[in-house]
N, C-alpha and C positions, 0 to 999 in steps of 0.2 A: 599440751603436747609435752611430753619430758624428753629433754635432752639428754644426749646418754654423757656420763661422767667418765672420768678415769682418763687412760689414755686416748680412747675413741672418742672422746668429747675432745681432747686436745688438740687430736688429727682433725678432728670438725672445725675448729676453731681455726685451725691454721689454713684450711682451706678456704674458708668463707675469708679471710684475710686477705690469700692469695687472689683469689676472684675479684675481692673489691679492688686489690691495687692492680689488677689485669684492666679491670672496668674503667678505674682513672684514667691508667695508662693511655688505653683506647680511645677514651674519649678527646683525649688531647691528642694523641699520635693522629689518629685517621683524619680530623678536621687540617691539622699540621700538612700532614704529606700532600691532600686536596689541594689545599691552598700553594702548598710548594712547586706544586705541578702545574698548577694555573697561571702562577705568576712566572714561573719559569718559561712556559709557551708564549705569555705575550711579551717578556723578555726578547724572547728570540724573533719573535714575529717583530718588535720594534727596533731590532739590532740588524734584520735583514732589509726592513724600507729603509733604514738609513744608510745601509752600505749601499744598495739600489739607488738611492740619492745622491750618494757623494759619487757614484761611479757617473751618471747623468751629469752632476753639476762640473765634473773633470773634463765633460766632452764640450761644455760650454764653449770654448775658443773655437772648437773646430765647426760647431753647428753655427755661429755667428759669421763665421768665413764661407760656409755653405748659402746661407742665406744672403751676404754681401754680391757673393757670386751672381745669384739669380735674380738679385736686384738690379745689377751691372748688365746682366743680359736684356732689362725691360720685357720681361716675360709678358707683359699685359699688351704687347702688340701683336700676340698671337691668338687672340680673341677679338670678339666684336666689341665695338667701342661702346654700344649703348647699353643700357641695363633696363630699358623697357622693353617691352615684349614687342611692341608695334614698330617701335623706331628701329630695334635689333635684327626684325625681320625685312624690314625696309631697306637697310642695309644691306644684309646678305642679296636682296634680289638685286639692287644697283650695282651691286659687288660682281655677281655672277652673269647678270646678261652682257655687258661688255666685252668678257671675255669670251662666251660664246659669239656673239657677233663680228669681235675682230678678228678672228680666226676664222673665218673662212665658212663656218657654218650659219645656216638658217633658224631663226629660234621659231618655234612652234606651238609650243605651249608653255605656259606657267600655272603651276599648281597653289594649293592653298597651305602656308606656312601653317606647320606643326610645332608647339613647343614644350618643352618637358624639362623638368628639374633632374640633373645629373650630376651627383658627388658636389654640392655647392657650385655649379654654372647652371644655366640654360644653356639645352640643345635644341636649337634650332634646325628643322629638317624642310628641305624645300626641293619638290618636284618639277624637275623641269623636260622637255622634250626637244628636239631639234633633228634638222636633218644635214646632212654634209657627206664628204667623201673622204675616204678614209686615212688622206694625209690631213683635211680638217681636223675629224675626230683626235686623229694622234694631235695635233697640235693644241685642241682645246682641252684633253684631259692633261697634259703636261702644264697648262696653264693654270687649270684647276689644282693639280698635284704639288706647285711649287707657288702658291699665291701665301701671302701674309695678310691679313690673318689667315691661318690655316683652315684650309676647306677638306672634307673626307666625303667620300662616295660611299655611299653605304650599298646602294643597290645600282644595278646598270643593265640595261635591255638592249640589246640591239636586232635590227631586222633589215635584213634587204629589200630593196626596193623594186628588185628585179627580180625575174624566176630564175631557176638553178640552170646553169648552161649558158646564160646569157653571155654575147660577146660584144663589150663596148666597141663603139669606134675608135680607132688611134686618137690618142692625147685625150680621151675622155674617160673619167672614172664614173663607175655608178655610185648614186648617193646612198644613205645607211640613214635609217631612221633609229633616234637613239631616244631612250626613257632615263634619266638619271635622279636619285634622290640624294643631292647635297646637302651635307651636313656643317654647321660648324657650334661653335660654342661662346658664348658672353658672360658677363657679370651677372648676379643676380640683381635685383632693384632693393636699394637697403629700407626697412620699412620707416615707414615715417613717424617719427613722434607725434605724439598724440597731446595737443594743446592743450594746457590745463588754464580751467576757468580764472580769472582774473579776482583779485581780492574783491568783494562787494558786486561783482557782478551777478550773483542771483540772490543777493540780502535786500531784504523788502524795505520798500521804499519808508524814508523817514520823512517825506516830507508833509507838514503841518496838516491835516484833513485828507490825506492821502485815501484812507480808510471810509473814509464821511460821504454818504450822498448828497 
């Protein structure tokens, strides 16, 4: 292939030189632009994190004061003390039974306690049934709602023991049959640490003749 000579050849040579210069510039500029954009985004993200952490750190004193207030209130007294499920259920039963019996109601049934995990705590649910007059029911519910540790009534079913239109004798109130599901919260039992085998516990015996018959 013969290259043109004269003015056309010179123009073609200049065009090749310009293309070569553009290629060199592009090979340097494009990676530089990509790296600049990448590092700029990384710097912006790191700066945003630092600003966020500085804001959180500036609130440390206020958060510590709030934690001190919570500790001074002894929030643990609002939960059951026992972390084991069987002991926590027994604690709840021993707590609720006297409340019902001491307020004029008659305990009729105690169901099986169910336990489930709920946001870092254990939730105990105890179904119970009792009979009592409206006054006794009011006293019992008030005792349950104002108790410490806190108790919660999840479901309640009330049934009359007399037919509709019944007129009781003077100074006598008909009883109401009540079924409640009472809930309380307690701490989780901490996992037990696995005991590490002592050195030499599983080591082979070095007693002379131990492997001989």
